[in-house]
matplotlib code that plots the C-alpha trace (Angstrom):
import matplotlib.pyplot as plt

x = [-12.8, -11.3, -8.1, -7.8, -8.2, -5.5, -3.2, -3.6, -3.1, 0.1, 1.4, 0.7, 2.6, 5.5, 5.5, 5.6, 8.5, 10.4, 9.7, 10.8, 14.1, 14.6, 14.7, 17.8, 19.9, 20.4, 22.5, 24.3, 25.1, 28.2, 28.8, 32.0, 33.5, 33.3, 31.0, 32.6, 30.1, 32.1, 35.1, 34.0, 37.5, 37.7, 39.1, 36.2, 33.9, 36.1, 34.7, 31.3, 30.4, 29.4, 25.9, 25.4, 21.9, 20.4, 18.5, 15.5, 14.0, 11.1, 8.3, 5.2, 4.2, 5.0, 7.5, 9.0, 12.6, 13.0, 16.3, 18.8, 22.2, 23.1, 22.5, 23.5, 24.6, 27.1, 26.0, 27.9, 26.5, 28.0, 26.7, 28.1, 24.9, 24.2, 24.5, 23.8, 25.4, 25.3, 28.1, 26.5, 28.8, 27.9, 29.5, 28.8, 31.2, 30.1, 29.8, 26.6, 26.0, 24.2, 20.5, 19.5, 16.9, 18.4, 20.8, 20.1, 22.0, 23.1, 21.2, 20.7, 18.1, 17.4, 14.0, 13.0, 9.6, 8.0, 6.4, 8.6, 6.1, 3.5, 5.7, 4.3, 4.7, 8.3, 7.3, 7.2, 4.8, 1.0, -1.9, -1.3, 2.0, 4.5, 8.1, 11.1, 13.2, 16.7, 17.7, 21.2, 22.0, 25.3, 24.1, 23.6, 27.1, 28.5, 26.4, 28.2, 31.7, 31.7, 29.0, 25.5, 25.5, 23.3, 22.4, 25.6, 27.7, 26.5, 26.1, 28.8, 27.5, 24.0, 22.6, 20.0, 16.7, 16.7, 17.1, 15.6, 16.9, 20.5, 22.5, 24.9, 24.9, 26.2, 24.8, 26.8, 24.7, 24.3, 26.2, 25.4, 25.3, 28.7, 27.9, 24.3, 24.6, 21.5, 23.8, 23.7, 20.0, 19.2, 17.4, 13.7, 12.7, 14.8, 13.4, 9.9, 10.7, 12.0, 9.0, 10.9, 13.2, 10.4, 8.3, 11.3, 11.4, 14.1, 15.3, 16.0, 18.3, 21.1, 23.4, 22.9, 24.7, 24.1, 23.7, 20.7, 17.0, 14.8, 11.2, 8.2, 5.7, 2.6, 2.4, 3.0, 2.9, 3.1, 6.8, 6.9, 9.9, 10.2, 10.0, 13.0, 16.2, 18.5, 20.3, 23.9, 25.5, 28.5, 29.5, 32.6, 33.0, 36.3, 37.5, 34.0, 32.3, 30.2, 30.7, 28.0, 27.4, 23.9, 23.6, 20.9, 20.6, 20.1, 17.5, 15.5, 12.8, 11.4, 8.0, 8.6, 11.8, 11.5, 12.5, 15.4, 15.1, 17.5, 15.7, 14.1, 14.1, 15.7, 15.1, 17.1, 16.8, 19.5, 19.4, 21.9, 21.9, 23.6, 21.0, 18.2, 17.1, 14.9, 11.8, 10.2, 12.8, 15.2, 16.7, 15.3, 15.6, 12.7, 12.9, 16.1, 16.4, 18.6, 20.1, 21.6, 24.2, 23.7]
y = [108.4, 107.8, 109.7, 107.9, 104.6, 105.5, 106.6, 103.3, 101.3, 103.3, 102.7, 99.0, 98.8, 100.7, 98.5, 95.4, 96.8, 97.6, 94.2, 92.5, 94.5, 93.5, 89.9, 90.6, 91.4, 89.9, 90.8, 88.2, 89.1, 87.1, 85.8, 87.3, 87.3, 91.1, 93.7, 97.1, 99.6, 102.7, 101.7, 102.1, 101.1, 97.9, 94.9, 92.9, 94.5, 92.8, 89.4, 90.3, 90.4, 93.8, 94.1, 97.1, 98.3, 100.5, 103.6, 105.2, 108.7, 109.1, 110.0, 108.6, 111.4, 115.1, 116.6, 114.5, 114.0, 114.7, 112.9, 111.0, 112.3, 109.1, 106.1, 103.3, 102.3, 99.6, 97.4, 95.0, 93.3, 91.3, 90.0, 88.2, 86.7, 89.7, 92.7, 93.0, 95.9, 97.3, 99.3, 101.6, 103.4, 105.8, 108.6, 112.1, 114.9, 117.3, 116.7, 118.3, 118.5, 121.8, 122.6, 126.1, 128.0, 126.7, 124.0, 120.3, 117.4, 114.2, 111.2, 107.5, 105.0, 101.3, 99.7, 96.3, 94.6, 93.4, 90.5, 89.5, 86.7, 89.3, 91.9, 95.4, 98.2, 99.3, 102.9, 103.1, 100.1, 100.2, 99.9, 96.7, 96.3, 97.9, 98.6, 99.6, 102.4, 103.3, 106.8, 108.4, 112.1, 113.8, 116.7, 114.4, 112.9, 116.4, 117.1, 114.2, 114.9, 118.7, 119.5, 121.0, 124.0, 127.0, 129.9, 131.9, 128.9, 129.0, 132.8, 134.4, 137.9, 137.1, 136.6, 134.2, 135.2, 135.6, 132.4, 132.4, 130.9, 130.0, 127.6, 130.4, 134.1, 134.9, 138.4, 141.5, 144.6, 146.8, 144.4, 141.6, 138.0, 136.7, 133.1, 132.8, 129.0, 126.8, 124.3, 126.6, 126.4, 122.9, 123.7, 122.7, 126.4, 127.1, 124.1, 125.4, 128.1, 125.6, 123.7, 121.2, 120.2, 120.2, 117.9, 115.6, 116.1, 113.8, 116.5, 118.8, 116.5, 118.7, 115.9, 113.3, 109.9, 108.2, 109.8, 107.5, 107.4, 104.3, 104.8, 102.8, 103.5, 102.0, 104.2, 107.7, 110.3, 107.8, 108.1, 107.8, 107.8, 104.5, 105.0, 102.7, 103.4, 100.4, 101.2, 102.4, 104.3, 106.1, 107.8, 109.1, 111.1, 110.9, 111.6, 112.1, 109.1, 108.4, 105.2, 104.8, 102.0, 101.3, 98.6, 97.1, 94.1, 90.9, 89.7, 92.4, 92.4, 95.6, 94.9, 97.7, 96.2, 94.0, 90.4, 89.3, 85.8, 83.8, 85.3, 88.7, 91.9, 95.4, 98.6, 101.8, 105.6, 108.1, 111.9, 114.3, 117.5, 119.6, 118.5, 119.8, 116.4, 116.6, 114.9, 112.9, 114.1, 111.2, 108.2, 104.9, 101.1, 98.8, 95.5, 93.5, 90.0, 89.7, 86.3, 86.0, 83.3, 81.2]
z = [4.2, 0.8, 1.6, 4.9, 3.1, 0.6, 3.3, 5.3, 2.1, 1.4, 4.9, 4.5, 1.2, 2.6, 5.7, 3.5, 1.5, 4.6, 6.2, 3.0, 3.0, 6.7, 5.7, 3.6, 6.7, 10.1, 13.1, 15.2, 18.8, 19.7, 23.2, 24.8, 28.3, 28.8, 27.2, 26.5, 27.8, 27.1, 24.9, 21.3, 20.1, 22.1, 20.2, 21.6, 18.9, 16.3, 17.5, 16.1, 12.4, 10.9, 9.4, 7.1, 7.5, 4.7, 6.0, 4.4, 4.6, 7.0, 4.5, 6.2, 8.5, 8.7, 9.1, 6.2, 5.4, 1.7, 1.2, 3.3, 4.3, 6.1, 3.7, 6.1, 9.5, 10.5, 13.4, 15.6, 18.8, 21.7, 25.0, 28.0, 29.4, 31.5, 29.2, 25.4, 23.6, 20.1, 18.4, 15.9, 13.3, 10.6, 8.5, 9.6, 8.5, 11.3, 15.1, 16.1, 19.9, 20.4, 20.4, 19.6, 17.5, 14.3, 15.5, 16.2, 17.7, 16.2, 17.6, 17.1, 18.6, 18.6, 18.9, 20.2, 20.1, 23.3, 21.4, 18.4, 17.5, 16.8, 15.3, 15.7, 13.2, 12.9, 13.2, 17.0, 17.3, 17.3, 19.7, 21.8, 19.9, 22.3, 21.5, 23.7, 22.4, 23.6, 22.4, 22.5, 21.8, 21.3, 23.4, 26.3, 25.8, 26.1, 29.2, 30.9, 29.6, 29.5, 32.0, 31.6, 29.3, 30.2, 28.0, 28.7, 27.9, 24.3, 24.2, 26.4, 25.8, 26.9, 30.4, 31.5, 33.2, 36.9, 38.8, 42.3, 45.5, 44.6, 46.9, 47.6, 47.0, 43.5, 43.0, 43.8, 44.5, 41.4, 39.2, 36.8, 38.2, 38.7, 37.9, 36.5, 36.1, 36.6, 38.4, 41.4, 41.8, 43.0, 46.2, 46.4, 46.4, 43.3, 41.4, 42.0, 39.5, 36.9, 35.6, 33.4, 36.3, 38.8, 36.5, 36.1, 32.4, 31.1, 28.8, 31.7, 33.7, 35.2, 36.4, 33.7, 34.3, 31.0, 27.5, 26.7, 27.5, 27.7, 26.4, 25.3, 22.5, 20.9, 17.7, 16.5, 19.3, 22.1, 23.0, 26.8, 29.1, 31.1, 34.9, 35.3, 33.4, 32.9, 29.7, 29.2, 26.4, 25.1, 21.9, 20.2, 17.0, 15.1, 11.6, 10.2, 11.9, 14.9, 17.0, 19.6, 22.1, 23.3, 25.9, 28.2, 30.5, 28.5, 31.0, 32.7, 35.4, 34.0, 32.5, 30.0, 28.7, 25.6, 26.3, 24.2, 23.0, 20.8, 17.9, 17.9, 15.9, 16.1, 14.2, 14.0, 13.5, 12.9, 13.0, 11.3, 13.2, 10.6, 8.0, 10.2, 11.3, 14.4, 15.6, 12.7, 10.2, 10.4, 8.7, 9.7, 9.1, 9.6, 11.5, 11.1, 12.5, 15.6, 16.6, 20.1, 20.6, 23.8]

ax = plt.figure().add_subplot(projection="3d")
ax.plot(x, y, z, "-o")
ax.set_aspect("equal")
plt.show()
């Protein structure tokens, strides 16, 4: 009980420190005629002021991040009354878009509170304090631009396990598979042998349309994919920096989407794949005030 009490006290102190820091920054979403949903270099972004948001190492719950490799993220925001978008930019010397046994992908996420007047904990909310999370991954970006990568794409000298019920014959008698790609196995019979795809696991989407996922949470370990996906996203790495757009409807009829008022809050998380950032090992920023021009 004593250890639990000390832990809760520590979390409370850290939350206060983070919240106090959040008051030092604010983000202003500027109203524009057109919101660039995929153009990270659009001149429209120059109409919005830049807010440099300091990032902290996640040291509240294992697995911890010992030290940060991304100290800050630059944020701009625009909206046109229909869509609101954030341009997120940070320094990262390596473009990491592969997941393997010892490789991890670059990622970034934003978080919005469903009730900004009763602000939930900035670490994925709390019970009865729900948050909306929109999560972008570099590997998903490549899935869209380069196509879904199977085992033999990353390891050309290896073969995947046997896939059953292909859409067309790809096996020659007495030979290795000619094209052992999962993309040829979309029939209902084939999917029965692929549990992730059969269960509609959002990580196992073969024909991804957007490199982002919308989720909701009410505390640690409650990250849940939203049934309805409205968000848009796009990312581009160039000269040692990521620029990523995360956008969603300004007004949404989805009960799981956070309402965006003239004043609300937004929080951030960034993962550096080459620094072994994955899961809870990430850089984060607590709540920052967000002002939306009307």
